[in-house]
PDB file of the backbone (N, CA, C, O) and the ligand in Angstrom, with CONECT records:
HET     ZN  A 101       1
ATOM      1  N   MET A   1     -12.457  17.471  22.681  1.00  0.00           N
ATOM      2  CA  MET A   1     -12.426  16.008  22.658  1.00  0.00           C
ATOM      3  C   MET A   1     -12.907  15.491  21.317  1.00  0.00           C
ATOM      4  O   MET A   1     -13.746  16.115  20.667  1.00  0.00           O
ATOM      5  N   LYS A   2     -12.392  14.381  20.917  1.00  0.00           N
ATOM      6  CA  LYS A   2     -12.809  13.840  19.626  1.00  0.00           C
ATOM      7  C   LYS A   2     -14.006  12.901  19.818  1.00  0.00           C
ATOM      8  O   LYS A   2     -14.068  12.145  20.788  1.00  0.00           O
ATOM      9  N   PRO A   3     -14.940  12.963  18.887  1.00  0.00           N
ATOM     10  CA  PRO A   3     -16.125  12.098  19.016  1.00  0.00           C
ATOM     11  C   PRO A   3     -15.749  10.634  18.851  1.00  0.00           C
ATOM     12  O   PRO A   3     -14.864  10.284  18.071  1.00  0.00           O
ATOM     13  N   ILE A   4     -16.437   9.796  19.599  1.00  0.00           N
ATOM     14  CA  ILE A   4     -16.177   8.357  19.500  1.00  0.00           C
ATOM     15  C   ILE A   4     -17.164   7.758  18.503  1.00  0.00           C
ATOM     16  O   ILE A   4     -18.358   8.054  18.545  1.00  0.00           O
ATOM     17  N   SER A   5     -16.670   6.940  17.634  1.00  0.00           N
ATOM     18  CA  SER A   5     -17.507   6.297  16.626  1.00  0.00           C
ATOM     19  C   SER A   5     -18.528   5.372  17.276  1.00  0.00           C
ATOM     20  O   SER A   5     -18.286   4.832  18.356  1.00  0.00           O
ATOM     21  N   ASN A   6     -19.647   5.193  16.632  1.00  0.00           N
ATOM     22  CA  ASN A   6     -20.663   4.279  17.145  1.00  0.00           C
ATOM     23  C   ASN A   6     -20.394   2.849  16.717  1.00  0.00           C
ATOM     24  O   ASN A   6     -21.162   1.936  17.017  1.00  0.00           O
ATOM     25  N   GLN A   7     -19.267   2.671  15.997  1.00  0.00           N
ATOM     26  CA  GLN A   7     -18.934   1.326  15.548  1.00  0.00           C
ATOM     27  C   GLN A   7     -17.728   0.816  16.327  1.00  0.00           C
ATOM     28  O   GLN A   7     -16.719   1.509  16.457  1.00  0.00           O
ATOM     29  N   CYS A   8     -17.844  -0.388  16.835  1.00  0.00           N
ATOM     30  CA  CYS A   8     -16.759  -0.982  17.616  1.00  0.00           C
ATOM     31  C   CYS A   8     -15.538  -1.230  16.731  1.00  0.00           C
ATOM     32  O   CYS A   8     -15.650  -1.864  15.682  1.00  0.00           O
ATOM     33  N   PRO A   9     -14.359  -0.727  17.157  1.00  0.00           N
ATOM     34  CA  PRO A   9     -13.133  -0.906  16.378  1.00  0.00           C
ATOM     35  C   PRO A   9     -12.682  -2.362  16.318  1.00  0.00           C
ATOM     36  O   PRO A   9     -11.917  -2.739  15.431  1.00  0.00           O
ATOM     37  N   LEU A  10     -13.144  -3.168  17.242  1.00  0.00           N
ATOM     38  CA  LEU A  10     -12.720  -4.565  17.293  1.00  0.00           C
ATOM     39  C   LEU A  10     -13.576  -5.487  16.433  1.00  0.00           C
ATOM     40  O   LEU A  10     -13.061  -6.287  15.652  1.00  0.00           O
ATOM     41  N   CYS A  11     -14.893  -5.361  16.592  1.00  0.00           N
ATOM     42  CA  CYS A  11     -15.759  -6.325  15.912  1.00  0.00           C
ATOM     43  C   CYS A  11     -16.770  -5.665  14.979  1.00  0.00           C
ATOM     44  O   CYS A  11     -17.575  -6.349  14.346  1.00  0.00           O
ATOM     45  N   LYS A  12     -16.727  -4.323  14.894  1.00  0.00           N
ATOM     46  CA  LYS A  12     -17.644  -3.561  14.043  1.00  0.00           C
ATOM     47  C   LYS A  12     -19.094  -3.635  14.515  1.00  0.00           C
ATOM     48  O   LYS A  12     -20.020  -3.309  13.773  1.00  0.00           O
ATOM     49  N   GLY A  13     -19.271  -4.064  15.749  1.00  0.00           N
ATOM     50  CA  GLY A  13     -20.611  -4.072  16.329  1.00  0.00           C
ATOM     51  C   GLY A  13     -21.042  -2.657  16.663  1.00  0.00           C
ATOM     52  O   GLY A  13     -20.238  -1.727  16.595  1.00  0.00           O
ATOM     53  N   SER A  14     -22.299  -2.489  17.022  1.00  0.00           N
ATOM     54  CA  SER A  14     -22.765  -1.147  17.344  1.00  0.00           C
ATOM     55  C   SER A  14     -22.522  -0.833  18.822  1.00  0.00           C
ATOM     56  O   SER A  14     -22.690  -1.684  19.696  1.00  0.00           O
ATOM     57  N   MET A  15     -22.123   0.416  19.069  1.00  0.00           N
ATOM     58  CA  MET A  15     -21.818   0.852  20.416  1.00  0.00           C
ATOM     59  C   MET A  15     -22.954   1.724  20.933  1.00  0.00           C
ATOM     60  O   MET A  15     -23.569   2.464  20.165  1.00  0.00           O
ATOM     61  N   SER A  16     -23.231   1.642  22.209  1.00  0.00           N
ATOM     62  CA  SER A  16     -24.214   2.537  22.796  1.00  0.00           C
ATOM     63  C   SER A  16     -23.745   2.980  24.169  1.00  0.00           C
ATOM     64  O   SER A  16     -22.903   2.333  24.791  1.00  0.00           O
ATOM     65  N   GLN A  17     -24.303   4.093  24.633  1.00  0.00           N
ATOM     66  CA  GLN A  17     -23.913   4.663  25.912  1.00  0.00           C
ATOM     67  C   GLN A  17     -24.253   3.705  27.046  1.00  0.00           C
ATOM     68  O   GLN A  17     -25.370   3.196  27.138  1.00  0.00           O
ATOM     69  N   GLY A  18     -23.276   3.474  27.899  1.00  0.00           N
ATOM     70  CA  GLY A  18     -23.518   2.574  29.023  1.00  0.00           C
ATOM     71  C   GLY A  18     -22.585   2.910  30.165  1.00  0.00           C
ATOM     72  O   GLY A  18     -22.064   4.022  30.256  1.00  0.00           O
ATOM     73  N   LYS A  19     -22.379   1.934  31.040  1.00  0.00           N
ATOM     74  CA  LYS A  19     -21.506   2.130  32.202  1.00  0.00           C
ATOM     75  C   LYS A  19     -20.480   1.008  32.227  1.00  0.00           C
ATOM     76  O   LYS A  19     -20.733  -0.108  31.774  1.00  0.00           O
ATOM     77  N   THR A  20     -19.332   1.336  32.763  1.00  0.00           N
ATOM     78  CA  THR A  20     -18.318   0.302  32.906  1.00  0.00           C
ATOM     79  C   THR A  20     -17.609   0.477  34.235  1.00  0.00           C
ATOM     80  O   THR A  20     -17.774   1.493  34.911  1.00  0.00           O
ATOM     81  N   THR A  21     -16.831  -0.503  34.599  1.00  0.00           N
ATOM     82  CA  THR A  21     -16.022  -0.409  35.817  1.00  0.00           C
ATOM     83  C   THR A  21     -14.572  -0.283  35.401  1.00  0.00           C
ATOM     84  O   THR A  21     -14.039  -1.138  34.694  1.00  0.00           O
ATOM     85  N   PHE A  22     -13.939   0.791  35.847  1.00  0.00           N
ATOM     86  CA  PHE A  22     -12.538   1.026  35.528  1.00  0.00           C
ATOM     87  C   PHE A  22     -11.663   0.457  36.639  1.00  0.00           C
ATOM     88  O   PHE A  22     -11.927   0.689  37.819  1.00  0.00           O
ATOM     89  N   THR A  23     -10.640  -0.274  36.272  1.00  0.00           N
ATOM     90  CA  THR A  23      -9.692  -0.753  37.283  1.00  0.00           C
ATOM     91  C   THR A  23      -8.269  -0.461  36.827  1.00  0.00           C
ATOM     92  O   THR A  23      -7.942  -0.613  35.650  1.00  0.00           O
ATOM     93  N   ALA A  24      -7.438  -0.046  37.753  1.00  0.00           N
ATOM     94  CA  ALA A  24      -6.027   0.183  37.459  1.00  0.00           C
ATOM     95  C   ALA A  24      -5.219  -0.556  38.512  1.00  0.00           C
ATOM     96  O   ALA A  24      -5.427  -0.370  39.712  1.00  0.00           O
ATOM     97  N   ASP A  25      -4.301  -1.391  38.058  1.00  0.00           N
ATOM     98  CA  ASP A  25      -3.462  -2.145  38.977  1.00  0.00           C
ATOM     99  C   ASP A  25      -2.151  -1.396  39.176  1.00  0.00           C
ATOM    100  O   ASP A  25      -1.262  -1.441  38.327  1.00  0.00           O
ATOM    101  N   LEU A  26      -2.044  -0.706  40.313  1.00  0.00           N
ATOM    102  CA  LEU A  26      -0.811   0.010  40.624  1.00  0.00           C
ATOM    103  C   LEU A  26       0.116  -0.972  41.325  1.00  0.00           C
ATOM    104  O   LEU A  26      -0.308  -2.054  41.730  1.00  0.00           O
ATOM    105  N   LYS A  27       1.368  -0.598  41.465  1.00  0.00           N
ATOM    106  CA  LYS A  27       2.331  -1.510  42.071  1.00  0.00           C
ATOM    107  C   LYS A  27       1.952  -1.865  43.514  1.00  0.00           C
ATOM    108  O   LYS A  27       2.133  -2.999  43.959  1.00  0.00           O
ATOM    109  N   PHE A  28       1.430  -0.881  44.222  1.00  0.00           N
ATOM    110  CA  PHE A  28       1.136  -1.090  45.643  1.00  0.00           C
ATOM    111  C   PHE A  28      -0.323  -1.391  45.937  1.00  0.00           C
ATOM    112  O   PHE A  28      -0.686  -1.679  47.077  1.00  0.00           O
ATOM    113  N   GLY A  29      -1.160  -1.326  44.910  1.00  0.00           N
ATOM    114  CA  GLY A  29      -2.578  -1.573  45.163  1.00  0.00           C
ATOM    115  C   GLY A  29      -3.410  -1.384  43.915  1.00  0.00           C
ATOM    116  O   GLY A  29      -2.877  -1.299  42.809  1.00  0.00           O
ATOM    117  N   VAL A  30      -4.707  -1.320  44.092  1.00  0.00           N
ATOM    118  CA  VAL A  30      -5.585  -1.173  42.944  1.00  0.00           C
ATOM    119  C   VAL A  30      -6.550  -0.005  43.128  1.00  0.00           C
ATOM    120  O   VAL A  30      -6.923   0.351  44.246  1.00  0.00           O
ATOM    121  N   VAL A  31      -6.934   0.572  42.011  1.00  0.00           N
ATOM    122  CA  VAL A  31      -7.943   1.624  42.018  1.00  0.00           C
ATOM    123  C   VAL A  31      -9.124   1.093  41.211  1.00  0.00           C
ATOM    124  O   VAL A  31      -8.961   0.640  40.079  1.00  0.00           O
ATOM    125  N   VAL A  32     -10.298   1.152  41.799  1.00  0.00           N
ATOM    126  CA  VAL A  32     -11.506   0.699  41.120  1.00  0.00           C
ATOM    127  C   VAL A  32     -12.518   1.839  41.130  1.00  0.00           C
ATOM    128  O   VAL A  32     -12.827   2.396  42.184  1.00  0.00           O
ATOM    129  N   ILE A  33     -13.021   2.175  39.971  1.00  0.00           N
ATOM    130  CA  ILE A  33     -14.059   3.203  39.894  1.00  0.00           C
ATOM    131  C   ILE A  33     -15.259   2.589  39.176  1.00  0.00           C
ATOM    132  O   ILE A  33     -15.165   2.168  38.024  1.00  0.00           O
ATOM    133  N   ARG A  34     -16.375   2.548  39.873  1.00  0.00           N
ATOM    134  CA  ARG A  34     -17.585   1.958  39.309  1.00  0.00           C
ATOM    135  C   ARG A  34     -18.445   2.994  38.618  1.00  0.00           C
ATOM    136  O   ARG A  34     -18.296   4.196  38.834  1.00  0.00           O
ATOM    137  N   GLU A  35     -19.348   2.506  37.783  1.00  0.00           N
ATOM    138  CA  GLU A  35     -20.363   3.365  37.162  1.00  0.00           C
ATOM    139  C   GLU A  35     -19.768   4.460  36.286  1.00  0.00           C
ATOM    140  O   GLU A  35     -20.313   5.560  36.206  1.00  0.00           O
ATOM    141  N   VAL A  36     -18.647   4.157  35.629  1.00  0.00           N
ATOM    142  CA  VAL A  36     -18.031   5.144  34.740  1.00  0.00           C
ATOM    143  C   VAL A  36     -18.789   5.161  33.417  1.00  0.00           C
ATOM    144  O   VAL A  36     -18.987   4.108  32.810  1.00  0.00           O
ATOM    145  N   PRO A  37     -19.219   6.343  32.958  1.00  0.00           N
ATOM    146  CA  PRO A  37     -19.920   6.414  31.671  1.00  0.00           C
ATOM    147  C   PRO A  37     -18.981   5.984  30.553  1.00  0.00           C
ATOM    148  O   PRO A  37     -17.828   6.412  30.511  1.00  0.00           O
ATOM    149  N   ALA A  38     -19.463   5.147  29.656  1.00  0.00           N
ATOM    150  CA  ALA A  38     -18.627   4.664  28.568  1.00  0.00           C
ATOM    151  C   ALA A  38     -19.498   4.207  27.403  1.00  0.00           C
ATOM    152  O   ALA A  38     -20.695   3.969  27.561  1.00  0.00           O
ATOM    153  N   MET A  39     -18.880   4.090  26.239  1.00  0.00           N
ATOM    154  CA  MET A  39     -19.555   3.498  25.094  1.00  0.00           C
ATOM    155  C   MET A  39     -19.305   1.999  25.176  1.00  0.00           C
ATOM    156  O   MET A  39     -18.159   1.558  25.257  1.00  0.00           O
ATOM    157  N   VAL A  40     -20.368   1.227  25.154  1.00  0.00           N
ATOM    158  CA  VAL A  40     -20.232  -0.227  25.293  1.00  0.00           C
ATOM    159  C   VAL A  40     -20.706  -0.915  24.016  1.00  0.00           C
ATOM    160  O   VAL A  40     -21.775  -0.606  23.488  1.00  0.00           O
ATOM    161  N   CYS A  41     -19.892  -1.855  23.529  1.00  0.00           N
ATOM    162  CA  CYS A  41     -20.244  -2.605  22.318  1.00  0.00           C
ATOM    163  C   CYS A  41     -21.333  -3.627  22.640  1.00  0.00           C
ATOM    164  O   CYS A  41     -21.220  -4.402  23.590  1.00  0.00           O
ATOM    165  N   GLN A  42     -22.375  -3.609  21.837  1.00  0.00           N
ATOM    166  CA  GLN A  42     -23.494  -4.530  22.072  1.00  0.00           C
ATOM    167  C   GLN A  42     -23.140  -5.959  21.669  1.00  0.00           C
ATOM    168  O   GLN A  42     -23.806  -6.910  22.078  1.00  0.00           O
ATOM    169  N   LEU A  43     -22.089  -6.103  20.868  1.00  0.00           N
ATOM    170  CA  LEU A  43     -21.739  -7.416  20.329  1.00  0.00           C
ATOM    171  C   LEU A  43     -20.687  -8.132  21.179  1.00  0.00           C
ATOM    172  O   LEU A  43     -20.894  -9.263  21.618  1.00  0.00           O
ATOM    173  N   CYS A  44     -19.558  -7.458  21.403  1.00  0.00           N
ATOM    174  CA  CYS A  44     -18.457  -8.133  22.106  1.00  0.00           C
ATOM    175  C   CYS A  44     -18.276  -7.630  23.540  1.00  0.00           C
ATOM    176  O   CYS A  44     -17.508  -8.211  24.307  1.00  0.00           O
ATOM    177  N   GLY A  45     -18.984  -6.545  23.907  1.00  0.00           N
ATOM    178  CA  GLY A  45     -18.927  -6.075  25.279  1.00  0.00           C
ATOM    179  C   GLY A  45     -17.728  -5.187  25.611  1.00  0.00           C
ATOM    180  O   GLY A  45     -17.535  -4.807  26.766  1.00  0.00           O
ATOM    181  N   SER A  46     -16.919  -4.856  24.591  1.00  0.00           N
ATOM    182  CA  SER A  46     -15.794  -3.953  24.832  1.00  0.00           C
ATOM    183  C   SER A  46     -16.318  -2.592  25.252  1.00  0.00           C
ATOM    184  O   SER A  46     -17.346  -2.139  24.750  1.00  0.00           O
ATOM    185  N   ASP A  47     -15.608  -1.926  26.183  1.00  0.00           N
ATOM    186  CA  ASP A  47     -16.041  -0.595  26.561  1.00  0.00           C
ATOM    187  C   ASP A  47     -14.970   0.436  26.233  1.00  0.00           C
ATOM    188  O   ASP A  47     -13.773   0.164  26.326  1.00  0.00           O
ATOM    189  N   TRP A  48     -15.419   1.608  25.853  1.00  0.00           N
ATOM    190  CA  TRP A  48     -14.517   2.672  25.421  1.00  0.00           C
ATOM    191  C   TRP A  48     -14.850   3.927  26.191  1.00  0.00           C
ATOM    192  O   TRP A  48     -15.963   4.448  26.116  1.00  0.00           O
ATOM    193  N   ILE A  49     -13.866   4.406  26.934  1.00  0.00           N
ATOM    194  CA  ILE A  49     -14.072   5.588  27.779  1.00  0.00           C
ATOM    195  C   ILE A  49     -13.623   6.827  27.014  1.00  0.00           C
ATOM    196  O   ILE A  49     -12.530   6.857  26.448  1.00  0.00           O
ATOM    197  N   GLU A  50     -14.468   7.840  27.001  1.00  0.00           N
ATOM    198  CA  GLU A  50     -14.159   9.061  26.271  1.00  0.00           C
ATOM    199  C   GLU A  50     -13.002   9.819  26.912  1.00  0.00           C
ATOM    200  O   GLU A  50     -12.739   9.693  28.108  1.00  0.00           O
ATOM    201  N   ASP A  51     -12.319  10.610  26.087  1.00  0.00           N
ATOM    202  CA  ASP A  51     -11.105  11.322  26.508  1.00  0.00           C
ATOM    203  C   ASP A  51     -11.274  12.177  27.761  1.00  0.00           C
ATOM    204  O   ASP A  51     -10.457  12.122  28.679  1.00  0.00           O
ATOM    205  N   HIS A  52     -12.364  12.981  27.786  1.00  0.00           N
ATOM    206  CA  HIS A  52     -12.500  13.908  28.912  1.00  0.00           C
ATOM    207  C   HIS A  52     -12.770  13.159  30.213  1.00  0.00           C
ATOM    208  O   HIS A  52     -12.437  13.641  31.295  1.00  0.00           O
ATOM    209  N   ILE A  53     -13.375  11.980  30.103  1.00  0.00           N
ATOM    210  CA  ILE A  53     -13.611  11.152  31.289  1.00  0.00           C
ATOM    211  C   ILE A  53     -12.323  10.437  31.663  1.00  0.00           C
ATOM    212  O   ILE A  53     -12.006  10.291  32.843  1.00  0.00           O
ATOM    213  N   ALA A  54     -11.588   9.994  30.660  1.00  0.00           N
ATOM    214  CA  ALA A  54     -10.311   9.316  30.902  1.00  0.00           C
ATOM    215  C   ALA A  54      -9.335  10.232  31.637  1.00  0.00           C
ATOM    216  O   ALA A  54      -8.559   9.781  32.479  1.00  0.00           O
ATOM    217  N   GLU A  55      -9.384  11.528  31.308  1.00  0.00           N
ATOM    218  CA  GLU A  55      -8.502  12.492  31.976  1.00  0.00           C
ATOM    219  C   GLU A  55      -8.824  12.591  33.463  1.00  0.00           C
ATOM    220  O   GLU A  55      -7.924  12.646  34.300  1.00  0.00           O
ATOM    221  N   LYS A  56     -10.117  12.612  33.782  1.00  0.00           N
ATOM    222  CA  LYS A  56     -10.525  12.682  35.190  1.00  0.00           C
ATOM    223  C   LYS A  56     -10.127  11.417  35.933  1.00  0.00           C
ATOM    224  O   LYS A  56      -9.736  11.465  37.099  1.00  0.00           O
ATOM    225  N   ILE A  57     -10.230  10.276  35.240  1.00  0.00           N
ATOM    226  CA  ILE A  57      -9.848   9.012  35.852  1.00  0.00           C
ATOM    227  C   ILE A  57      -8.358   9.038  36.175  1.00  0.00           C
ATOM    228  O   ILE A  57      -7.916   8.577  37.227  1.00  0.00           O
ATOM    229  N   GLU A  58      -7.597   9.597  35.226  1.00  0.00           N
ATOM    230  CA  GLU A  58      -6.155   9.714  35.407  1.00  0.00           C
ATOM    231  C   GLU A  58      -5.835  10.502  36.689  1.00  0.00           C
ATOM    232  O   GLU A  58      -4.938  10.146  37.454  1.00  0.00           O
ATOM    233  N   GLN A  59      -6.593  11.575  36.893  1.00  0.00           N
ATOM    234  CA  GLN A  59      -6.402  12.408  38.097  1.00  0.00           C
ATOM    235  C   GLN A  59      -6.685  11.599  39.356  1.00  0.00           C
ATOM    236  O   GLN A  59      -5.977  11.721  40.355  1.00  0.00           O
ATOM    237  N   LYS A  60      -7.712  10.783  39.300  1.00  0.00           N
ATOM    238  CA  LYS A  60      -8.083   9.979  40.471  1.00  0.00           C
ATOM    239  C   LYS A  60      -7.005   8.946  40.762  1.00  0.00           C
ATOM    240  O   LYS A  60      -6.690   8.677  41.921  1.00  0.00           O
ATOM    241  N   VAL A  61      -6.444   8.370  39.711  1.00  0.00           N
ATOM    242  CA  VAL A  61      -5.382   7.383  39.884  1.00  0.00           C
ATOM    243  C   VAL A  61      -4.156   8.055  40.494  1.00  0.00           C
ATOM    244  O   VAL A  61      -3.510   7.501  41.383  1.00  0.00           O
ATOM    245  N   GLU A  62      -3.842   9.267  40.002  1.00  0.00           N
ATOM    246  CA  GLU A  62      -2.713  10.017  40.546  1.00  0.00           C
ATOM    247  C   GLU A  62      -2.934  10.317  42.024  1.00  0.00           C
ATOM    248  O   GLU A  62      -2.015  10.201  42.835  1.00  0.00           O
ATOM    249  N   ALA A  63      -4.172  10.707  42.369  1.00  0.00           N
ATOM    250  CA  ALA A  63      -4.510  11.024  43.762  1.00  0.00           C
ATOM    251  C   ALA A  63      -4.322   9.804  44.649  1.00  0.00           C
ATOM    252  O   ALA A  63      -3.853   9.912  45.782  1.00  0.00           O
ATOM    253  N   ALA A  64      -4.690   8.654  44.128  1.00  0.00           N
ATOM    254  CA  ALA A  64      -4.552   7.411  44.886  1.00  0.00           C
ATOM    255  C   ALA A  64      -3.078   7.100  45.118  1.00  0.00           C
ATOM    256  O   ALA A  64      -2.701   6.596  46.176  1.00  0.00           O
ATOM    257  N   LYS A  65      -2.239   7.408  44.113  1.00  0.00           N
ATOM    258  CA  LYS A  65      -0.791   7.186  44.246  1.00  0.00           C
ATOM    259  C   LYS A  65      -0.224   8.071  45.339  1.00  0.00           C
ATOM    260  O   LYS A  65       0.574   7.634  46.168  1.00  0.00           O
ATOM    261  N   ILE A  66      -0.661   9.350  45.323  1.00  0.00           N
ATOM    262  CA  ILE A  66      -0.172  10.316  46.300  1.00  0.00           C
ATOM    263  C   ILE A  66      -0.584   9.911  47.709  1.00  0.00           C
ATOM    264  O   ILE A  66       0.205   9.983  48.651  1.00  0.00           O
ATOM    265  N   ASN A  67      -1.835   9.484  47.832  1.00  0.00           N
ATOM    266  CA  ASN A  67      -2.353   9.094  49.145  1.00  0.00           C
ATOM    267  C   ASN A  67      -1.895   7.698  49.542  1.00  0.00           C
ATOM    268  O   ASN A  67      -2.084   7.268  50.680  1.00  0.00           O
ATOM    269  N   TYR A  68      -1.291   6.997  48.585  1.00  0.00           N
ATOM    270  CA  TYR A  68      -0.789   5.646  48.800  1.00  0.00           C
ATOM    271  C   TYR A  68      -1.876   4.731  49.338  1.00  0.00           C
ATOM    272  O   TYR A  68      -1.680   4.005  50.312  1.00  0.00           O
ATOM    273  N   GLN A  69      -3.026   4.785  48.679  1.00  0.00           N
ATOM    274  CA  GLN A  69      -4.125   3.926  49.091  1.00  0.00           C
ATOM    275  C   GLN A  69      -3.913   2.524  48.535  1.00  0.00           C
ATOM    276  O   GLN A  69      -3.639   2.360  47.347  1.00  0.00           O
ATOM    277  N   MET A  70      -4.036   1.536  49.371  1.00  0.00           N
ATOM    278  CA  MET A  70      -3.877   0.151  48.928  1.00  0.00           C
ATOM    279  C   MET A  70      -5.022  -0.251  48.018  1.00  0.00           C
ATOM    280  O   MET A  70      -4.823  -0.846  46.959  1.00  0.00           O
ATOM    281  N   VAL A  71      -6.224   0.088  48.455  1.00  0.00           N
ATOM    282  CA  VAL A  71      -7.392  -0.203  47.645  1.00  0.00           C
ATOM    283  C   VAL A  71      -8.286   1.031  47.631  1.00  0.00           C
ATOM    284  O   VAL A  71      -8.791   1.455  48.671  1.00  0.00           O
ATOM    285  N   ALA A  72      -8.472   1.590  46.470  1.00  0.00           N
ATOM    286  CA  ALA A  72      -9.355   2.742  46.346  1.00  0.00           C
ATOM    287  C   ALA A  72     -10.543   2.324  45.488  1.00  0.00           C
ATOM    288  O   ALA A  72     -10.399   2.075  44.291  1.00  0.00           O
ATOM    289  N   VAL A  73     -11.707   2.250  46.106  1.00  0.00           N
ATOM    290  CA  VAL A  73     -12.909   1.886  45.363  1.00  0.00           C
ATOM    291  C   VAL A  73     -13.872   3.058  45.442  1.00  0.00           C
ATOM    292  O   VAL A  73     -14.192   3.544  46.527  1.00  0.00           O
ATOM    293  N   SER A  74     -14.324   3.499  44.294  1.00  0.00           N
ATOM    294  CA  SER A  74     -15.253   4.618  44.329  1.00  0.00           C
ATOM    295  C   SER A  74     -16.289   4.488  43.231  1.00  0.00           C
ATOM    296  O   SER A  74     -16.156   3.679  42.312  1.00  0.00           O
ATOM    297  N   ASN A  75     -17.305   5.290  43.346  1.00  0.00           N
ATOM    298  CA  ASN A  75     -18.396   5.300  42.375  1.00  0.00           C
ATOM    299  C   ASN A  75     -18.343   6.618  41.635  1.00  0.00           C
ATOM    300  O   ASN A  75     -18.332   7.687  42.246  1.00  0.00           O
ATOM    301  N   TRP A  76     -18.311   6.538  40.307  1.00  0.00           N
ATOM    302  CA  TRP A  76     -18.146   7.735  39.495  1.00  0.00           C
ATOM    303  C   TRP A  76     -19.190   8.800  39.819  1.00  0.00           C
ATOM    304  O   TRP A  76     -18.857   9.981  39.905  1.00  0.00           O
ATOM    305  N   GLN A  77     -20.425   8.406  39.995  1.00  0.00           N
ATOM    306  CA  GLN A  77     -21.505   9.367  40.244  1.00  0.00           C
ATOM    307  C   GLN A  77     -21.243  10.139  41.538  1.00  0.00           C
ATOM    308  O   GLN A  77     -21.508  11.339  41.604  1.00  0.00           O
ATOM    309  N   HIS A  78     -20.735   9.478  42.545  1.00  0.00           N
ATOM    310  CA  HIS A  78     -20.439  10.134  43.810  1.00  0.00           C
ATOM    311  C   HIS A  78     -19.185  10.973  43.686  1.00  0.00           C
ATOM    312  O   HIS A  78     -19.089  12.059  44.257  1.00  0.00           O
ATOM    313  N   GLU A  79     -18.219  10.456  42.931  1.00  0.00           N
ATOM    314  CA  GLU A  79     -16.955  11.158  42.752  1.00  0.00           C
ATOM    315  C   GLU A  79     -17.158  12.519  42.101  1.00  0.00           C
ATOM    316  O   GLU A  79     -16.490  13.490  42.458  1.00  0.00           O
ATOM    317  N   GLU A  80     -18.070  12.587  41.158  1.00  0.00           N
ATOM    318  CA  GLU A  80     -18.333  13.834  40.460  1.00  0.00           C
ATOM    319  C   GLU A  80     -18.648  14.952  41.442  1.00  0.00           C
ATOM    320  O   GLU A  80     -18.207  16.088  41.268  1.00  0.00           O
ATOM    321  N   LYS A  81     -19.421  14.618  42.485  1.00  0.00           N
ATOM    322  CA  LYS A  81     -19.819  15.609  43.475  1.00  0.00           C
ATOM    323  C   LYS A  81     -18.658  15.998  44.380  1.00  0.00           C
ATOM    324  O   LYS A  81     -18.604  17.117  44.891  1.00  0.00           O
ATOM    325  N   ALA A  82     -17.741  15.075  44.572  1.00  0.00           N
ATOM    326  CA  ALA A  82     -16.625  15.321  45.480  1.00  0.00           C
ATOM    327  C   ALA A  82     -15.318  15.476  44.710  1.00  0.00           C
ATOM    328  O   ALA A  82     -14.237  15.234  45.248  1.00  0.00           O
ATOM    329  N   ALA A  83     -15.426  15.877  43.459  1.00  0.00           N
ATOM    330  CA  ALA A  83     -14.253  15.951  42.576  1.00  0.00           C
ATOM    331  C   ALA A  83     -13.148  16.844  43.139  1.00  0.00           C
ATOM    332  O   ALA A  83     -11.964  16.563  42.949  1.00  0.00           O
ATOM    333  N   ALA A  84     -13.534  17.922  43.834  1.00  0.00           N
ATOM    334  CA  ALA A  84     -12.556  18.883  44.353  1.00  0.00           C
ATOM    335  C   ALA A  84     -11.536  18.214  45.271  1.00  0.00           C
ATOM    336  O   ALA A  84     -10.367  18.599  45.299  1.00  0.00           O
ATOM    337  N   ILE A  85     -11.983  17.223  46.010  1.00  0.00           N
ATOM    338  CA  ILE A  85     -11.114  16.526  46.944  1.00  0.00           C
ATOM    339  C   ILE A  85      -9.949  15.878  46.203  1.00  0.00           C
ATOM    340  O   ILE A  85      -8.822  15.833  46.695  1.00  0.00           O
ATOM    341  N   TYR A  86     -10.248  15.384  45.021  1.00  0.00           N
ATOM    342  CA  TYR A  86      -9.249  14.624  44.296  1.00  0.00           C
ATOM    343  C   TYR A  86      -8.292  15.468  43.470  1.00  0.00           C
ATOM    344  O   TYR A  86      -7.192  15.029  43.134  1.00  0.00           O
ATOM    345  N   VAL A  87      -8.722  16.695  43.142  1.00  0.00           N
ATOM    346  CA  VAL A  87      -7.869  17.562  42.323  1.00  0.00           C
ATOM    347  C   VAL A  87      -6.752  18.176  43.154  1.00  0.00           C
ATOM    348  O   VAL A  87      -5.659  18.437  42.651  1.00  0.00           O
ATOM    349  N   VAL A  88      -7.043  18.406  44.444  1.00  0.00           N
ATOM    350  CA  VAL A  88      -6.057  19.016  45.332  1.00  0.00           C
ATOM    351  C   VAL A  88      -4.849  18.095  45.527  1.00  0.00           C
ATOM    352  O   VAL A  88      -5.011  16.906  45.806  1.00  0.00           O
ATOM    353  N   LYS A  89      -3.650  18.640  45.382  1.00  0.00           N
ATOM    354  CA  LYS A  89      -2.457  17.840  45.621  1.00  0.00           C
ATOM    355  C   LYS A  89      -1.940  18.086  47.024  1.00  0.00           C
ATOM    356  O   LYS A  89      -0.933  17.501  47.422  1.00  0.00           O
TER     357      LYS A  89
HETATM  358 ZN    ZN A 101     -17.247  -5.061  19.656  1.00  0.00          ZN2+
END
């Protein structure tokens, strides 16, 4: 994975480790994942999710599509422990 700069690409503010809420609007519903680790800009509040985390999120979104969940809301910290459930197709 490539390192993320500590400088915000939008406003050049400083970024620090924080949490964000990821949402994806699918055609049939939405996927919401809370407490996702991310770099958050202290100035403008933009959040940047690292590649290896983004890949896992992608898997969760795919799983939601397969299961055809209308609303999938989960917490990243809990998901980590139950990750195996989501990898299985
Ligand atoms: Zn910024």
